[in-house]
N, C-alpha and C positions, 0 to 999 in steps of 0.2 A: 116390176116385170126384171128389175135388175136381181132385186133380192131372190125372185124363182132362180135366175141362172144360176145365181151363187149358189144358194142350196143344193142347185144338180150338181154342179163341178166337184162342193165337198162331196158328196154321197157316190160320186162316181171314183172317186182316189182314194174313199174307203175301200180296204183289203176285205175279201169275202170273207174270210177267216175273221174279221174283228165286227161281223155282223152279226146280229143274236138269232138265234134259231127257234124257230117255232114248230112244235110236232106235237100229233095228239097220238094215244091210244087207246083202243076200245078191246074190252076182252069180253068174249058170252062164252059160257053163263055168267051170271054175275056170284050166283052162290052154287058148291057142289056137296054133295055126300058121298063119300066113298070108305071101303071098307078098309083095314088099317094095314091092309099088303096090297091093296089098288093101284091106280095109276091117276090123276085129273088130267082131263083131256079139255082144252079152252082154244075158241078160235080167236085170231088175232087180227088186227086191223091197225095199221100205220100210215100217216100220210105226214107231210111236212111242207114247208113253204121256200125251202132251197132251191135255187136255181142250178143245181148240181146233183148226182147220186150220195146219198146218206147211208153211212152206216151205222147199226144201232145193236147193242149189246144189253142181255136183261141178266139180271142175278139180284139176288135175295141176301139182306144182311142177317139171317136167319141159317145157318150150316145144316140144319137137320130137314134139307129137305133138298132132293136132287130137282133140278129144274134143265128141261132141254127143250129144243126148237126143232120142228122138219126141216129147217134150211138157213141160210146164212139170213141175217135182218137187213137186206140191203134192200132201198127203196129209194125207186128213181123219181126225177122231178115231176110232180103235177101228176102223179100215178100212185095208188093205195096198193098197199101192200096186204096180201092177203096170205096168212099162214097159220101153224097149229104151235101150242105149247103143252109141254107134258110136265105133271109136277108128282112126286111120287116122296111120301113120307119117310124117312130112313129110319129115324129112331124116335118117336113120339107115343104119347099116349091115347089112348080115344078122349076126343072131346074137340071142343070149337074150337077152331083157330082163326086167327086174322093175319094172314101172311104178305106181307110187304114184299112189292116186286118193284125193282127200279129198272127202267129204259133208260139208259144211257147214249150220248149222241159220242160216237168213235172220234169224229173231229173237232167238236166244241167243248164236249165235256158235260154239255148241258144235261138235264135229268130230269122226268116224268116220274111218279111215284104212284103206283096201282096198289091197293090192300083188297085183297082177294078172301074172301068168308068161307072154309075149308069147315067140313065137320069129319071126323073121323070117329068110323066105327068100329068097336069090337066084334074079332070073328074067332070062333072056335075053333082052338086048333090042337090036336094031340102037342103035347110039348116035347121038346129033346130032350134026353138022359143029361147031358151038358148043353147047356146055354153058353155062348161067349161071354167071358171074361177077362176084361183087361184093365190093370193099371198102369198109371205110371205118374214121373215127375219131370218135369221141364225144367233146363236150367239152362240160363244166359247170362254173360256179365249186363253191369247197370248202365255201365256207359260206351255207348254204340259210336265208334267212328264212322261215319258214311264210308271212307274212303277203305276201310278193313271189312266191312258189310259185318252180317251175323253170326255167329258161330252157336248152333243149336243144338242141342244134346238132352236127348230125351230118352230115359229108363222107363222102358216096357216092361211087362211082367204078363204071361200067358196064366190065369188063374185056375183054369182047367185042363184036363187028359185030353184037350184036343186039338188038332193040328188046325191053325189058323190060317191058309195058303194066303191069303189077301188081309193086308192090314193096311188102311188107309191113313193118313196122318196129315192133319188140315192145320195151316197155322195161319192166323188172320190177327191184323192190327190196322191201325189206320196208316200204317206205313208198308205192311208187308202182305204178300198173299202168295203162301206156301205150301206146294201138297207134298207129299213123300209117301212112298209105298213099300212096304215091306212085307215078311210073316214070320211067324211064330210057331214054332214046335210045339208040344203038350208042355206045359207047365217052364217053358223055354222063359229067362230073363236076358234082354238086349239092350245094348245101348245103342241108341240110333244117333248118330250125328251128321248133320248135313248143315250146310252154308246158302242163308240169304241175302242177296245182294239188293242194296238200296239205291235209289238215285243219288248221285254224289252231292247235287245242291238241295235235297229236301231238308225245311227247316228246323231247326234246333227245338224239340219240343220233347216232352212226357209222354210215354202210350203202353200199353199192357197188349202183352201177348197171350192171345187167348188160343190154345192148343185142344183138338178135338181128334179122338181115336175112334175111328168106324169099320169096323168090321160086316161087309155085307152077306148075307146067309140070303140065297132063295130073292125072293120078291121083300125082301127086310134086311135092317140094317140097325144094326147095336150101337149105339153111340155112348163114347164114354171122355165125357170132359176131364181137362185137368186143370190143376189151379192156375190162374193167370199169373203172369211175372210180367212185372212193370219194370220198364227200362227208359233211358234219357237218351236220344241224339244230339249228341253235344254237337256244340259250336267250334266249324273250322274254318281257322284264316286260313288260306291258301290260296296266293298268286302266282302263275307261272307266268315267267317272258321269253319268247323265242326274238331273239333278234339277228336280222340279214341286211349286208351289205351291199350295195349296188353302187359299182363305178360306172360313170358316162365320161365325155369329154368337159374336163373342168367341171363337173358336177357328182357329188355323193351324195346316197340316199341312203338313211338309214332306217329302216321297217323294224318297228318292235310290236310283236303282238303280244298282248295282255290278256290271260285269263285268268277270272276267278272261279276258281274248281273247288271251294269252298262254298259252304248254306248260307254265308251271312253276307250281308252287304258292306263293303270295304271302299276304301279311298287308299289306292296305292300310289306310292311315290316312287317316279323314275328319276334320275338323275343323269343328265349328258354331262359328261366331262368334257368342257371343251375351253381353249385360250381363248381369251376377251377378243383378238384379233378375229377367231373363229365365229363371234357373237354376231360381227358385222353382217358375214353371208350365211349364217343359218336360219331358217323358217320352219315351224312345224304348222303342223294342222290342229293340234291341242295347243294354246296358251300357257307359256311358261314363265317362270321367276328366277329373276339371276340369281346365282351363287357365287362363292369365289372359286369353287370347281367348274363350275359351266351353267346348265341350265336345269332345275326342276322343275317336274312337271308332276301335276295331281289329276290322277283319273279315278273317277268315280265308275264300281261296279258292281251290278247285282249278282246275287247266286249265280253262276253258270253263264253270266255274259262276259264275249268277248269284245276289245276294243283295240283298234290301231291307231299307232302312233307314228308319224311319219318326220323326220326330220330332214331335211333337203340343206345338202352345203352348196350353193350356186357363186361360182368364181368366175361364171361368164364373164358379169359387168367388168371384172377388170380387163378381161380382153378388149370390150367394146370401147374402155375409156383410154386403151393404149392406143386403140388406132384411131380413136378421135384425137388423140394428142398428138399423133404422128400426123394426121393429116390437117391439125390445126399449124402443129411448125413446119410442117410440109408448104402451107399456104403461107407461112407469114416468110419464108425464106423464097419462096416464089413470086411473091406479088409485093414484096419489100422493096422499098428505092435503093438502089445502087448505091448512090452517094449520099454521105452523111455533110451537113455543114452545120457549122458552130459559129457564134457571134459573141463577142465577148467585148469589153471596153475596158479603159483602164484611164484615171483623173491624172494628169502630168502638171495643169498649173491649176491655182486655183481662183474663183474668183476676185480674192482681195488683191491678189496681183496684177489683174487684168481682168482681160475675158476669159473663160473656164478654157480650158485644150484637152482633150482627148485623145487618146491613143486607140485606134480599132484593129480588133485581131480578130480575122476570118482562117476557119481551119477547114478544109475539105478533106474526105478522105474517099476512097474507093474499097468498098466493103465487100465487094462481091469476087467473082474469082475470072472475070473477063476484062477487057480493057475497053473504058468506056471514052467513047468519039467526041469533038464536037463538043467538049465543057466549056461553057461560057458563065462567069461569074458577074452580079449585078447586085450593086448597095445604092440605096437611097439615101441622102443627106438631106435632113427637114430643112426649112426654110430658113429655121431657129439658128442654123449652124454653116459654118462655110468650108469647103476642103483646103486644108494646108499643102501646099507643095512644100514636096521634101524629097531630096534628090539622094538620100540613104538609104530609103527602102528600096530593096531588090528589085519587087516586081510593080512597075508603076502602071497606071491605069491606061489599056488599050483606048479607052475612049471617056470622056467626060462631057456630060450633055445636064444643061443647064436649063430651068423651067421657071417661069416667074411666079409660078402658083406652087408646084409641086416639091422643087427643092433641085437638087442636083444629084445626077443618074451616074453614077462610075460604073465601068464596063472593064473586066476581064478578059481578055480570048485565052484559056488555060489550054485548049488542044485537046491532048488525049491525056488519060489518066488511068497507068499500069493498077492489075489488081494490088489490094492493097497498098498503092501511092498514097500520099499525104500531102498536103500542101497548105501551107501558112502565108496571107497574104495580110499585110500590116498596111493603116494608112493613119493621115491625124486629122482632126475637124475641131474647129474652135468656134464657142458659140458670140452670136453677133450681140446676144443680150446678156445681161446679169441674169440668172439663172434662179429662181427660187425653189427649193424641196428637191423636185429629179425631174429626172429626163429618162423617158419611155424610147429607146431607139428603135427604127423600123426594121424588120425582118430584111436578111439579104436571098436571092435567088441563085440558083444554080441551073442553068438551062444545058440539056446535054442529049443527044442521037443514043437510043436505044431499039434495038429489032427494028429500025428506017426510022421510027418514030419520036419527034422531040418531044421531051420529057421533062418536068420541071420541078425541082423539091425546095423549100425554104428551112431557114434557120431559126432558131429563136429571136424573141425580142427582149434584149438585154436594159436592164432598167440601171440608173445613175443616178444615185445620190449627194446633193452636194451640199457640204457640211457648211 
């Protein structure tokens, strides 16, 4: 069931133009015999399996026959087209002919070939004094550039003393289908020059130009075939670039339309010059390679194909990064604690002289732009040391609290700290025992009032090493 569903979805997304068209053609009668100056008429039926109206055209590679239909070959869906087709010999001799007819779909290019047996019979008719007689020579360049088209030069000559009011020139090849009409006075020589355009993406190839001169007269036509001319369509390497720039807020878009106007497949290289810092912000819809000048993009192009290269320089992330940095910086200054405290210690006497004595230094600073109130500093001395009374220090502890297990807690009532104000408090401790290795001191704490709430910040833990 899933496989059927998948096949249905795949078929549903296939473009209509990509689905092969099946059509059939029936001609009756299957064989006809006509006089050399008569016209053969056939009934024609066409059907197809398309879901949309289809147009068809009919032609023959044999240019000596005039082929016409009574109406356009337009066939509606699920309908059978019925019409007539008339075939008139233009310059043929009596005999049996197998005339190829090609029916071609105008949309898909698919063809159906039919072969009609036609018997042409002679008819007695008084001859004219001067029958049409025209000779000519065709001349073209051998190398043909599709961009310039083909200039066809035909020298024609009326070899009889008759006025030829209508002289049709038919030019045919695999790539050219051109008709031209002129006239010739009696015994006139004329150079006819005209131009045939070719599709720009016609593939390089060798071809032969067949030129036929046809002079119609009553119900008959006289055909004179010239010597074919061989030519070659040369390969054209031609890629056109069209670049536009669109500017938006903190964003620039370069759009490059690249079109292969040649007739061969090409790999086109486009280089976008950009400094190294621009590469960080550049993004393209086609993968590129870094070069010293910038970035190089390789684009594969079939003949007649157009592709779009879009390079976007997006600087908007810089704005978002700056906004984010501003938010983070603002948050840091908004939420950071206004008071910082740093604790350090210095050995004053070593254990060889007795018990070790340390000088403790506490540094407080108000780094905010407002006055901090009710500042209280507290520091704990562990049970391994004891507080040393010292009358030389400038600020004595407001309160000394001893605990049997936790140690000694020193408290200083600082009061207010003005913006940028710094306080340095020192005191000394002495170890009770000889300490081997080092000693890590506990943190000091500062309590203060901020926006009506009591807050606290702590210092580092200094480590002292005894040698």
